[in-house]
C-alpha positions as CSV (number, residue, x, y, z in Angstrom):
1,M,15.0,-14.2,19.4
2,D,12.3,-16.3,21.0
3,W,10.1,-13.3,21.4
4,L,9.6,-13.0,17.6
5,L,7.7,-16.3,17.6
6,A,6.0,-16.0,21.0
7,D,2.2,-16.7,20.8
8,G,-0.3,-15.2,23.1
9,A,-1.9,-11.8,23.6
10,Q,0.5,-8.9,23.5
11,P,-1.8,-5.9,24.0
12,V,1.1,-3.3,24.3
13,L,2.5,-4.3,20.9
14,G,-1.0,-4.4,19.5
15,A,-1.7,-0.9,20.8
16,A,1.5,0.4,19.4
17,A,0.8,-1.2,16.0
18,A,-2.7,0.1,16.0
19,T,-1.4,3.6,16.7
20,A,1.0,3.3,13.7
21,A,-1.9,2.0,11.6
22,G,-4.0,5.1,12.6
23,L,-1.1,7.4,11.7
24,L,-0.7,5.7,8.3
25,A,-4.5,6.1,7.7
26,V,-4.4,9.8,8.5
27,G,-1.4,10.1,6.1
28,A,-3.3,8.3,3.4
29,F,-6.3,10.6,3.9
30,A,-4.1,13.7,3.8
31,L,-2.4,12.6,0.6
32,R,-5.7,11.9,-1.1
33,R,-7.0,15.3,-0.1
34,R,-3.7,16.9,-1.4
35,A,-4.1,15.0,-4.7
36,D,-7.5,16.5,-5.2
37,R,-5.8,20.0,-5.0
38,F,-3.6,19.2,-8.0
39,D,-6.3,17.5,-10.1
40,N,-5.4,16.2,-13.5
41,S,-1.6,16.4,-13.1
42,V,1.2,13.9,-12.7
43,L,1.6,15.1,-9.1
44,S,-2.0,14.2,-8.5
45,V,-1.4,10.6,-9.7
46,F,1.7,10.3,-7.5
47,L,0.0,11.6,-4.4
48,S,-3.1,9.5,-5.0
49,D,-0.9,6.4,-5.4
50,A,1.1,7.3,-2.3
51,G,-2.2,7.5,-0.4
52,T,-3.1,4.1,-1.7
53,V,0.2,2.7,-0.5
54,L,-0.3,4.2,3.0
55,G,-3.9,3.0,3.1
56,A,-2.9,-0.6,2.2
57,L,-0.1,-0.5,4.8
58,A,-2.6,0.9,7.4
59,V,-5.0,-2.0,6.8
60,T,-2.1,-4.5,7.0
61,L,-0.9,-3.0,10.3
62,A,-4.4,-2.9,11.7
63,V,-4.9,-6.6,10.9
64,V,-1.5,-7.5,12.6
65,S,-2.2,-5.2,15.6
66,A,-5.6,-6.8,16.2
67,A,-4.0,-10.3,16.0
68,L,-1.3,-9.2,18.4
69,A,-3.7,-7.6,20.9
70,F,-6.0,-10.7,20.9
71,G,-3.4,-13.3,20.6
72,V,-4.5,-14.9,17.4
73,E,-2.5,-18.1,16.8
74,G,0.2,-17.6,14.1
75,V,-0.7,-14.1,13.0
76,G,-0.4,-12.8,16.5
77,T,3.3,-13.3,16.7
78,P,5.6,-10.3,16.7
79,L,7.4,-11.7,13.6
80,W,4.5,-10.5,11.4
81,L,4.7,-7.1,13.0
82,V,8.4,-6.9,12.1
83,V,7.6,-8.1,8.5
84,T,4.9,-5.5,8.2
85,V,7.1,-2.7,9.5
86,V,10.0,-3.7,7.3
87,G,7.6,-3.8,4.3
88,A,6.3,-0.3,5.3
89,A,9.8,1.0,5.5
90,I,10.7,-0.4,2.1
91,A,7.4,1.0,0.6
92,G,8.3,4.4,2.1
93,G,11.8,4.2,0.6
94,L,10.4,3.3,-2.8
95,L,8.0,6.3,-2.7
96,V,10.9,8.7,-1.8
97,W,13.0,7.1,-4.6
98,R,10.2,7.5,-7.1
99,W,9.6,11.1,-6.0
100,R,13.2,12.0,-6.4
101,A,13.6,10.1,-9.7
102,E,10.4,11.2,-11.4
103,L,9.0,14.4,-9.9
104,A,11.4,16.4,-7.8
105,S,13.1,18.0,-10.7
106,Q,10.1,18.5,-13.0
107,A,9.0,22.1,-13.1
108,N,5.7,21.1,-14.8
109,R,4.6,18.5,-12.3
110,Y,1.8,20.8,-11.1
111,R,0.5,21.5,-14.6
112,P,-2.5,19.5,-16.0
113,V,-1.4,17.0,-18.7
114,T,-3.3,17.8,-21.9
115,P,-1.7,17.8,-25.3
116,T,-1.7,21.3,-26.9
117,G,-4.9,21.9,-28.9
118,A,-6.5,18.7,-27.7
119,P,-9.7,18.5,-25.8
120,E,-9.5,18.3,-22.0
121,R,-8.6,14.8,-20.9
122,R,-8.4,13.3,-17.4
123,I,-5.2,11.6,-16.2
124,V,-5.7,8.3,-14.3
125,S,-3.3,6.1,-12.5
126,T,-2.5,2.6,-13.9
127,A,-0.2,1.6,-11.1
128,W,-2.9,-0.5,-9.6
129,E,-2.9,-2.9,-12.5
130,I,0.7,-4.0,-11.8
131,G,-0.1,-3.8,-8.0
132,I,-2.9,-6.4,-8.4
133,V,-0.6,-8.8,-10.2
134,A,2.1,-8.4,-7.5
135,A,-0.5,-8.7,-4.7
136,G,-1.7,-12.0,-6.1
137,G,1.8,-13.4,-6.3
138,A,2.7,-12.1,-2.8
139,G,-0.5,-13.6,-1.4
140,L,0.1,-16.9,-3.0
141,L,3.7,-17.1,-1.8
142,T,2.7,-16.1,1.7
143,Y,0.0,-18.7,1.7
144,M,2.3,-21.5,0.3
145,G,5.1,-20.5,2.7
146,T,2.9,-20.6,5.8
147,A,0.6,-23.5,5.0
148,D,1.9,-26.7,6.5
149,H,-0.9,-29.0,5.5
150,R,-3.1,-29.7,2.4
151,F,-6.4,-28.1,3.4
152,G,-7.1,-24.4,3.8
153,H,-7.2,-22.8,7.3
154,P,-8.5,-19.3,8.2
155,L,-5.1,-18.5,9.8
156,H,-3.3,-19.0,6.4
157,W,-6.0,-17.0,4.7
158,I,-5.3,-14.1,7.1
159,L,-1.6,-14.4,6.5
160,A,-2.3,-14.5,2.7
161,V,-4.2,-11.2,3.1
162,V,-1.2,-9.7,4.9
163,G,1.0,-10.8,2.0
164,V,-1.5,-9.5,-0.6
165,L,-1.7,-6.0,1.0
166,L,2.1,-5.8,1.4
167,G,2.7,-6.9,-2.1
168,Y,0.1,-4.4,-3.4
169,A,1.7,-1.5,-1.5
170,L,5.2,-2.4,-2.4
171,C,4.5,-2.7,-6.1
172,I,2.5,0.5,-6.4
173,G,5.3,2.3,-4.5
174,A,7.8,0.9,-7.0
175,V,6.0,1.9,-10.2
176,T,4.2,5.2,-9.4
177,P,3.5,7.6,-11.2
178,R,2.3,5.4,-13.9
179,F,-0.7,6.9,-15.8
180,R,-2.7,7.2,-19.0
181,L,-4.9,9.8,-20.4
182,Q,-8.6,8.9,-20.7
183,S,-10.4,9.5,-23.9
184,P,-12.0,13.0,-24.1
185,T,-15.6,13.1,-23.1
186,R,-18.0,14.2,-25.8
187,K,-20.8,16.6,-25.0
188,S,-24.2,15.4,-26.3
């Protein structure tokens, strides 16, 4: 288990993590494009939120992979790669669970959401609101858990960013599809 806490450059692990980050970024882009196809529906909100989750995980994995490849003290330990991969697996499981619980059985998930006889209204995600709160809490906990002295240190800020991104992705994955209808736009 000493390899989990080993410091120093580990370019092979960094390259593997960078490849996974690239795949997550491509997945995020594909989900965002797919969400545009089902504009103004609950499915669009879910796909957009899933793209946000994958994007946040891609950035997290990219930060950890760069730290691993260049041997950044603290962040460049394989432990943070394991934490990030476990967080990504949990976020993926949450997305699958939310899909099966909320959308898999709905026949009208492709249909635009507008009350009958009402003017056309846009549907927007509100999952980010809860995600921001969870991200702040996760970042604070990560910072407090890794800081071993009273003053700030860039290493701990980077670890806090990893905690923020993981908390954001996990929370959005847990609450999606959460949405509201915007007020109808008036034509002048």
